[in-house]
C-alpha positions in Angstrom: 68.9 65.0 68.7 65.8 65.6 66.3 62.4 66.2 67.8 60.7 62.8 67.9 56.7 62.3 68.1 55.8 63.7 71.2 57.9 66.0 71.9 57.2 69.6 72.8 57.9 71.9 69.3 60.6 75.1 70.4 58.6 77.9 71.5 60.6 80.4 69.0 59.5 84.0 67.6 60.3 83.5 64.0 60.0 86.2 61.0 57.5 85.8 58.7 55.9 87.7 55.9 53.2 88.3 57.9 55.2 89.9 60.9 57.0 88.3 64.1 55.0 85.0 65.5 55.8 82.8 68.4 55.3 79.3 67.2 53.7 78.2 70.2 51.2 80.9 70.4 50.5 80.3 66.2 49.5 76.9 67.0 47.0 78.3 70.0 44.3 75.9 70.4 44.6 74.9 67.2 46.5 71.8 65.0 49.3 72.9 62.4 51.2 71.8 59.4 54.2 73.4 59.3 55.7 72.8 55.6 59.2 73.5 54.5 61.6 74.5 52.0 65.2 74.7 50.7 64.4 78.3 48.5 61.9 80.5 46.8 61.2 80.3 43.2 61.9 76.5 42.6 59.5 74.4 40.7 58.5 71.8 43.0 58.0 73.9 46.1 55.5 76.7 44.1 53.4 73.5 43.1 53.3 72.6 46.8 52.7 75.9 48.2 50.0 76.1 45.4 48.7 73.4 46.8 48.2 74.1 50.2 46.8 77.6 49.1 43.9 75.5 47.3 43.0 73.7 50.4 42.3 76.7 52.9 38.9 75.5 53.1 39.9 72.0 54.2 42.6 73.3 56.5 39.7 75.3 58.3 37.5 72.7 58.6 40.0 71.0 60.3 41.1 73.6 63.1 44.4 73.9 61.7 47.1 76.6 60.6 49.6 76.2 58.3 53.0 77.4 58.1 55.3 77.6 55.4 59.0 77.3 55.9 61.8 78.8 53.4 65.5 80.0 54.2 65.3 83.4 52.0 63.7 86.4 53.2 60.9 88.4 53.8 61.2 90.0 50.5 61.6 87.1 48.1 58.3 85.4 50.0 56.4 88.5 49.1 57.0 88.5 45.3 57.2 84.2 45.4 53.4 84.4 46.4 52.7 86.2 43.2 54.2 82.8 41.5 52.3 80.7 43.5 49.3 82.2 43.3 48.9 82.3 39.5 49.8 78.7 39.7 47.5 78.1 41.9 44.3 80.4 41.0 44.4 80.6 44.8 45.4 83.4 47.4 48.5 82.1 49.7 47.1 83.3 52.8 49.2 81.7 55.0 52.7 83.0 56.2 56.0 81.9 55.6 58.9 81.8 57.5 62.2 83.9 56.5 64.5 81.3 57.8 67.6 83.0 56.4 69.7 82.0 59.6 68.6 78.5 59.2 67.8 78.8 63.6 64.5 76.8 62.7 65.7 74.4 60.2 68.3 73.4 63.1 65.9 73.4 65.4 63.9 71.3 63.8 66.1 69.0 62.7 66.0 69.8 59.1 69.9 70.4 58.3 73.2 70.1 60.6 74.3 72.2 63.5 77.0 73.4 61.8 75.0 74.3 58.3 75.2 77.6 57.1 74.0 79.3 53.6 77.3 80.0 51.6 76.9 83.5 49.2 75.5 82.3 45.7 73.9 79.0 46.9 71.7 77.0 45.4 68.6 75.2 46.6 71.2 72.0 47.1 73.0 73.9 50.0 69.7 73.0 52.1 68.1 70.3 50.2 66.6 68.4 53.5 64.9 71.2 54.4 61.8 69.4 52.8 60.0 68.1 55.9 56.6 68.4 56.8 55.4 68.6 60.8 51.9 68.1 61.9 51.5 69.4 65.8 48.6 69.3 67.8 46.9 71.7 70.2 49.5 70.5 73.1 52.1 71.7 70.9 53.4 68.4 70.6 55.1 66.7 67.3 52.4 64.1 66.3 54.0 63.3 63.2 57.1 64.1 60.7 58.0 63.5 56.8 60.7 64.1 54.9 60.9 63.7 51.5 63.7 64.4 48.4 64.1 67.8 46.5 62.7 65.7 43.7 59.6 64.5 44.7 56.0 66.6 45.0 54.5 66.0 48.7 50.9 64.5 48.4 48.5 67.1 50.0 46.3 64.3 50.1 47.6 62.1 52.1 48.7 64.9 54.6 45.2 66.2 55.0 44.4 61.7 55.5 47.0 61.9 57.9 45.7 64.7 59.7 42.4 63.5 60.1 43.8 60.4 61.3 45.9 61.5 64.0 42.3 63.7 65.2 40.6 60.5 65.5 43.2 59.0 67.4 43.4 61.6 69.7 39.7 60.2 70.4 40.8 57.2 71.9 41.2 55.0 68.7 43.3 54.0 65.7 43.0 54.0 62.1 44.1 51.0 59.7 46.2 51.2 56.9 44.8 53.6 53.7 41.8 54.4 56.4 39.8 57.6 55.5 37.3 59.5 57.0 34.0 57.5 57.1 35.3 54.3 57.3 36.2 52.1 60.8 38.6 52.3 62.9 40.6 50.3 65.2 40.1 49.7 69.2 43.4 49.6 70.8 44.6 46.4 72.0 44.5 48.6 76.1 40.8 48.4 75.6 39.5 45.2 76.2 36.3 43.9 73.9 33.5 44.6 76.8 34.8 47.8 77.4 34.9 48.8 74.0 31.1 47.4 73.3 30.1 49.8 76.3 31.7 52.8 75.1 31.4 52.7 71.3 28.5 50.0 70.6 29.3 47.0 68.2 32.6 45.4 68.1 34.0 43.4 64.9 36.1 41.1 65.9 38.3 40.2 62.7 41.3 38.9 65.0 41.3 38.9 68.6 43.7 41.7 68.8 42.3 43.5 65.4 38.8 44.5 66.6 37.0 47.8 64.6 34.2 50.1 65.5 31.9 52.3 63.5 34.4 56.0 64.1 33.4 57.8 66.7 31.6 61.0 65.9 
C-alpha cells in the first residue's frame, strides 16, 4: 500500500551527500518538499535540481526544507551537483539521498517491492522514481505528484501548491488557480454566521461557495 494523504511518512534513516539523516528529524518543525529522480547526470533532472537551487530563498520564506532523492551513490551526487550548479548558476545546498538500495523509493511507493537495479542499468530501470512529496510539520504527507521522465516539473506550481497547503492549515480552502494574496474559500463545515464572526466580510457566490480575504 502506497502513502496516502495524511499518512505519516516513514521515519527512515537515509544516506545523503551531507551525511546520514532521519527523515522525521530532517522535517523537524518545518515543511518539507521531497523530490525524486531516477538517475544522476540526466538532462531533465539536472534542470529540475537547478530550478530547486534557484528557489532557495523562496523555500526559506516558507519555512520549508527540500530534499532530493536519486538512486545513485554519494560520489555521483557530489559530482553531479557541479553540473547542476553550472546549469542553474546557483548553489545546490540541499542534500540528495543516495537511495542505491531503493529503500526509500519502495517505502514511498515509487517503485514495486520487487524492483532492483541491474548492473549497467539505465534511467528506464528506475523510471517511476519521479515524484514530489510535500510533508507538513506533523510529518504527514499533504500532497504528492508523479511525473513521467520526459516532462520537467513546474516548480512554480509546486510553490503554489505549498502556499495553498500552508493557507489551508489556517482552516480555509483555496480555489482553482489560487495564488498568494487572492481570496480563499470558507469550508462548507463553517456557517456563514460563524465565518463572519471569525473572518469579517463573506462573499456568498453560491450557498456552498463563499469567499473571504485570506487570513494573515
